C-alpha positions in Angstrom: 57.2 -130.2 212.9 61.0 -130.5 213.7 62.5 -132.9 216.1 65.7 -132.3 218.2 68.8 -133.8 216.4 70.4 -134.9 219.7 69.2 -135.8 223.2 70.0 -133.2 225.9 72.2 -134.8 228.3 71.5 -134.9 232.1 74.5 -132.7 232.9 73.6 -130.0 230.5 70.0 -130.0 231.6 71.0 -129.8 235.4 73.5 -126.9 234.3 70.6 -125.0 232.6 68.4 -125.5 235.5 70.9 -124.4 238.2 69.5 -120.9 238.0 66.0 -122.0 238.8 66.8 -122.7 242.6 65.1 -120.8 245.2 67.2 -118.3 247.4 66.8 -117.7 250.9 65.0 -114.4 251.8 67.5 -111.9 253.4 65.9 -110.5 256.7 67.2 -107.6 258.8 66.0 -106.5 262.2 63.6 -103.7 263.1 65.5 -100.8 264.8 62.4 -100.2 267.0 61.1 -103.6 268.3 63.9 -106.0 267.0 61.6 -108.3 265.0 62.9 -109.8 261.7 61.6 -107.8 258.6 62.3 -107.7 255.0 64.7 -105.0 253.9 63.4 -101.6 252.7 59.9 -102.6 254.2 57.9 -101.1 257.1 57.7 -103.3 260.3 54.2 -105.0 260.3 54.6 -105.3 264.1 55.3 -101.9 265.3 54.8 -99.8 262.0 58.3 -98.1 262.0 60.5 -97.7 258.9 63.9 -95.9 259.2 63.0 -94.8 262.8 59.7 -93.1 261.9 56.3 -94.3 262.4 54.8 -95.0 258.9 51.9 -97.2 259.7 49.5 -97.0 262.6 49.3 -100.5 264.2 46.6 -101.5 266.7 48.1 -102.8 269.9 47.7 -106.5 270.6 46.4 -105.6 274.1 43.5 -103.8 272.8 42.6 -106.8 270.5 42.7 -109.1 273.6 40.3 -106.8 275.7 37.6 -107.3 273.0 
């Protein structure tokens, strides 16, 4: 089995690993309710996407009554 000829320096290791960093998720606001949502995704709070209701969401008030 072969062995590396030279030890990889700390700076070259860090330079290689620089692309492994996590990025912040970009959030947009829902046009209907104003909550934060991922872009190109239906709002989980109100169920709207691009001004149209896409998902039927049960109201929180109905859940509290049960």
